[in-house]
N, C-alpha and C positions, 0 to 999 in steps of 0.2 A: 503495500500500500504507500509505505514512503510518509515522507513529513506532509503535515496537513498544509495546505494554502491560507497563507496568513496575511492579510494586507494590514497595515499598520499606518498612523498618522505619521507625517515626515519628521525625520529626527536631524535636526541641525547638525548633528554630530556626524552624519554620513560623510559631510563633505571633508571634513577634518582625517575621518576614518580613511578617505581615498588619497587623500595629500601625501599622509604618513606612507602608506601602500605606494602612492606613486614615485615618492622619492626614492624609496626602496627598490623599485623596479628600474628606473632610471640609472641608479649608481650600477645595479647590476648588468642592466642591458646595454647602457652606453650609446652609442651610435645604430647600432642592431636594430632597436626600436626609433622610428622616425616620430612616431607620435606615441604617447599614452592618454587616454583619455578616459575620464569618469563619464560611462554612458547608463543607460538604463533610468528606471525611475528615480532611484535614489539620487540620480545627478541633477533633477529638478527640484528646487527650492518650492517648498510646499505642497510636492504631489505625494499623497501616501502611495505606497510601496510595498511588495515583500521585502523583509529585511537583509537583502543580499547586494552585496556591492559588486556592481557589474565594471570592468574594467576592458578597454579594447587597446591593443598593442597594433599598431600598424607596423609591417613590414615591407621592405622590398620584394621579398620572395620567400614562400614557405622553405625552400630549400636553400642551406641545409638546416634540418629541422635542429640540430643541436645547438646552432647559434642563438636560440633564444629558449630552449627546452631547458639545457644545464643551467644558466643564469635564472629562469624562472624556477626551477625546483630550488634552487640556493635560497629564494626568497621564501619557499615554504609552500610552494604549489606543486599539483600533480598532475602530467598530462594525461587527458582521456584519450586515449587513442582511437576508442571505438563509437567516437563523436558521429554520427551520421550525415552532419552538414558538411560539405565537404568544400566550402567558401571559408572555414577557418579553421584552426586548431585552438583545442578546449583544453583549459586549466581548472582546477579547483584547488580549494585551500586543503593541505594537508592536515590531517588529523591531529591536533594538538599545536599546530603552528601559528596560524592567525586567530585574531578574537572574534572574527566574524565570517559569516559562510560568503564567500568571494567566487566570483565566475569570471576568468579572464580569456577572452576571445582576441585569438592572435589572426588579424586578417590582412591580407595584401594592400598595400597603400595604393588609393585610387579607385580601386575596385567598386563597385554598387555594393557589395556587402559592407564595406568599409565607411562608406560614406553616409549609407542609409540611416545608422543609428545617430551619428551626428546632426543629422538634418532632423531627426524626429525629434530629439534631444532639444537643440536648438529653436524649434518650432513650440514645444510646451513652455521651454524657457520663458518665449516672448509673448506668449499667450495665455495667462493663469485661467481664463475662464476655459480653455481646452484641457488644460491640466487637471481642472477641477470635474470636468465631464469625463475624462478619461478615468479618474481617482473611481469616479462613480459606477464606472462600468466595471471596474476590478473590482470594488468589494461585492456588486450585486454576482458577477460570475465566481469571485471567493465563495460566497456565501453558499451557491448553488452547488458548486464542486470543491468543496473543501477538503474532501479525502480522493479527490482525482486530478492529479495537477495536469495530465494531457488534455482532458477536457476540459480544464479552466482554459488552458492555453488556446485550444478549439474554440470556446465560446466567446472569448475577446478578439479573435485574429479577425471576423468582419470590420469590427471598430476599429483596431488598428490601421487597415488598409485603408479604410474611409480617412482614416486621420493622416496618413501618408499621402493621400492625393491632396489633402488641404495644405499639408506641409510644400507639398511640391508647388501648388498655386501661389504661396507665399514665397519659396524660393525663386521662382521665374519673376516675381512682381517686385522682389528685393534685391535680387543677383546674390543673394546668399552664399557664401563659400565659408567652409570651415575657418573658425578663429584659431589661435596659436593651440599648439598640445598643451594639455592640462598638466603634463609632469616632465 
């Protein structure tokens, strides 16, 4: 069954947790990481979220894996080689190493999968009303699918893609580009 889906009010400490981890990752990865960004719901001030810190590391190439795998392991992360998403390499916190559940998504710089979470994050940061709407959708889905994580994700997916369309319209209108790396 796994952990229940829990959506909690925004914790201002999430940004500091990311900042500490981001500095450690930057020191470990050096120039291998072109960008290190806080993504996901915990990166949006005021947005309710699952209490999981999502980090995106942008690299020039997935190969060689060891260029980032070893450094990330030294920071307390474990490579999850069986991840079905082929557009990323996925790492999680090693038991007893990090204080908070952490998901690290390594993606190739400039790819759609690398740009999309930055756009989504920046759109929600710029539109608090959209973030509040998203929080309500997540809470409803979590209440309905508390013990079924895959169903929770599937239930909010249509809303996420509708929000992505809104974010794309905003990006086209404003000329959005990702700001500087977070770490």
